[in-house]
Residue, then its C-alpha position, 0 to 999 in steps of 0.5 A: x478492467x479497473x477495480x478501484x477502492x475508495x477511502x469510505x469514512x463516515x457512514x455515507x462512505x463507498x464499501x465496496x470496490x467498484x469495477x470500471x471498464x478500462x475503454x471507456x470508462x463505464x461502470x461495470x458493476x459497483x460491488x466487486x466484492x460479493x458475500x462479505x461478512x456485515x460490517x466487515x468493508x469499510x475505508x477499503x485501502x491497496x488491492x493485490x493479485x496475489x498468486x501463492x504457489x505457481x499451480x495454484x489461483x490468484x486471489x484477490x486481497x483487500x486492506x479493511x483501513x479502519x483502527x481495527x482493520x485487517x486483509x481480507x483475500x477474494x477469489x481470484x480467476x476468472x476474470x471476466x465475472x462482475x463478483x469476487x467471493x469471499x474467501x475469508x481474513x488474510x491478517x486481522x486487527x492486533x499489536x501492530x495492524x491498526x489502520x492498515x493502508x498498503x500491502x505487498x506480497x515477497x517471494x518467499x511466503x511473507x508479505x508486508x503491511x503498512x498501519x499508519x496508527x501503530x506508525x510500522x510496517x509488520x511483517x506477516x508469514x503466510x500459511x495456507x489457510x485450513x479450509x484452502x483457497x487461499x493464504x493466511x498470515x501471523x505475526x511473529x512474536x517480537x520483531x522480524x528483524x535482526x537489525x533492530x534488535x540488535x541496535x535496538x535490546x530492550x525488554x522482551x517484546x518491546x517491539x510490537x509483533x511483527x515489527x519489520x520498520x519500527x517507527x520513529x516514535x514508539x509509544x503512540x495513541x491506541x498503543x497498549x504496550x509500553x517501553x517500545x523504542x524510538x527507532x532513529x531516522x538514520x535506521x530507518x525509523x519512521x517520521x510521525x505527525x500528529x497531536x496530544x500525548x501520547x502522539x495520535x497521527x496524523x502524517x504517517x507511513x503509507x504505501x509500501x511495494x518490493x522489487x530486486x529485494x528491496x521493500x520500499x516505503x511512503x515515509x510520509x511524515x519526512x517527505x521520503x520513501x525509504x529502503x530496507x533489505x529483504x534478502x534473507x541473511x543475518x542482515x535482514x532487514x537493515x536500513x538501506x537509505x531515502x529518496x526525498x521528494x521535492x518540495x516536502x510533500x507528503x508520499x502516499x502511494x508507490x508503483x513498479x512498472x519496469x525498472x522505474x518506480x512510481x511516487x504520488x506525493x500530494x499533486x505532484x508524481x515522480x519517478x525513479x530508476x529501480x536499484x537492481x539490488x540491496x547492495x546497490x542501493x542509490x535511488x533519485x526521484x524526478x517528477x512526471x509533468x501531469x496537469x492536475x485538477x485544481x485542489x485535488x491530490x494524485x492518488x493510486x495508480x496502476x498499468x496495464x499490458x500496453x503503455x497506459x497508466x490510469x490515474x486517480x485524482x483524489x477531491x477530499x481526503x480524510x474525508x468523504x470526498x469525490x474524485x477522477x479517472x485519467x488514463x495516460x500513455x508512457x512514452x519511456x525516459x528518466x523521467x518518462x513522460x505522459x501524453x493523450x491524457x483523457x479523462x475515463x471517469x468523474x463524479x466519483x462517490x467518494x474519494x478513489x484509494x488504488x485503482x488495479x488494471x486486471x486484464x480481462x479473461x485471463x489472470x493478472 
């Protein structure tokens, strides 16, 4: 089955996760997330199915993308039901958790959350929730990256709590702290576009992904995907370089599949071979041929286990719009090719953001 989140902006926006059959796009449920407190679900973004321990259940973590947003935890298996019950808040709004967009879990009991208003990627330290059943997170005081603090020695708490990837412009609208350093692009500072003084972001950091001890980050304003070292060492967080997206298109969504990384950027889809380790961080992106409906952008994508990819097309962003869901067969190559394109859902009630394919009757 295929889970889908929606932009959800405005009073009429969709404020739940929908579930569709992956075989024909028939709706299974329009309210997958159950029991969440009133008013909590809004502007839903990334979803991740994560198993914290080998002997534990999977949980579903969902990003609430409002300016005071958070990452919520819901029950995992069995995946055959129509509802995922609410467990609690994994990480709530804070200094750096402002308008979150993407979330990805590492293997060392940490996760990383990208935030559009603070324009940083925050490292979240995980521990078992007091009531059990899921992991909750906390932000360490100061910067998690010795690489940044070594290059930008500043007054105490100059970096927003939990900062792992910093912003090229530190002092942004909505941030109460002062003396936040502007981290140069050459050191991995994320680009930001906007207006006003202090700057209110309009294009900023988007999705995040992890593979081979590398954190990949969509640097939307700079039209590139940045890479950062995740190996626990004195160089934790070192900026490894970036891969440009052609034509100054704005990358927003990432997906890891096998040995490749997929990038959605405006009305284009890109692919690159994953670097094998932080010691060999070269990455280049090639365009994947795909026909995008007129006036649409490419949103989230997800893969099943039999060689198909599900692609969201977005008709209207920064507002409540509509869109469609297509599926394709993927043939290996450099870049891969897509064939047999089929529209399985049209006339969506809102702009689709992320999708997550889950096998029926078993864990991911």
